[in-house]
N, C-alpha and C positions, 0 to 999 in steps of 0.2 A: 558421816559426810563432811568433807573438808570445805570450809568456807573460804571464799576468795576475798582477799582484802583489796577493796577498790581504791583505798588511799595510798597504798604502797606502790611507788613507781620504780621502775627499773632505772639503772644508771643511764641508759640511752635516752629514756624519756626526760630525765632531769637535765641531761646535757643539751638535748634539743630545746627544751623550754627555756633554758638560760642562755644558750648561744644565739638563738634567733633575735631576741631583743638587743643583744650586744652588737651583733653584726648590723642590724638595722640602724642603731645609733651611730656606729662608726661610719656607715655609708652616708648618712645625713650630714655628719660633721665634715666629711671629705667634700661633699657637694658644696657646702657653705664656704669652706676654705677656698675651693677652686673659684667660686663666684666672686669672692672678695679679691682674689689675685687678678682676675680678669677686669674687675672694676678699677683697681689701682693702675693697671696697664693702660686702660682706656683714659683714665684721668690724666696720666702723664703725657700721653700723645695729644690730648686735647689742650693741655696747658702750652705745649710747644707750638701747636697750630695757632692758638689765640695770640701768643706773643708775636709770632711772625706776622700775622695779619695786622696787629696793632702797629708794629713798626712800619709795615708797608703803607698803612693808612696815614701815619704821621709823616712819612716821606712824601707821599702824594700831596698832603695838605700843605706841607712846607713849600713844595714846588708851586702849588696854586697861589699861595699867599705871597711868597717872596720872589718867585720867578726863577729859582734855582734849587737844586737838591742840596740838602744839608751836607756839610763836609765830614761829619762824624755822628756816631750814635750819641755821644755826650751832648752834642748840640740838640738832638731830639729830646734827650732827658731833661735838659735845662729849659728849653723853650716850648716844648709840646707835650710835656707831662707824661712821657713814657717812663715806666718803671721796670727795670730789668733785675730780676733776682740773680745776682752774679754767683751765688752759691749753687744754682741749679742750671743756668743757661749761659752760653757764650753766643754773642751775636757777631757774625762775620759780616762786615759792612765794607764793601769794596767799591769806591767811586772812581769812575774813569774821567768824567767831565761834569761840569755843573748843569749841563742840559741833557744828560743821558742818565736814565734810571740806573741807580747803583745795584750791584749784586748783593742781595740780602739773604743770609742763611743763619738760622738759629739752630744751635747744637746743644743737646742736653749733656751735662757733665756726668 
């Protein structure tokens, strides 16, 4: 009578037992990388929105205190504590008159 070796696995069994954990690990890593990319994109857009909101608030505060809108973004930086990271953002500030709200647009570089 021939005995069957229960410890001897075929090539397909070995491949299946090794491939499944590898595929699972790769899938988890891809999910993590995708999540990190989405977080970075969300962070960039939030930074843009926060800067634009702070510039608008400073412009409104200047108008309330001084009675006219500031002539430039540099004036806001100097007198109202606005800090703009010029390596990341450009602030388009177009003023028409001292009593009309200027056009403010923040652009990411």
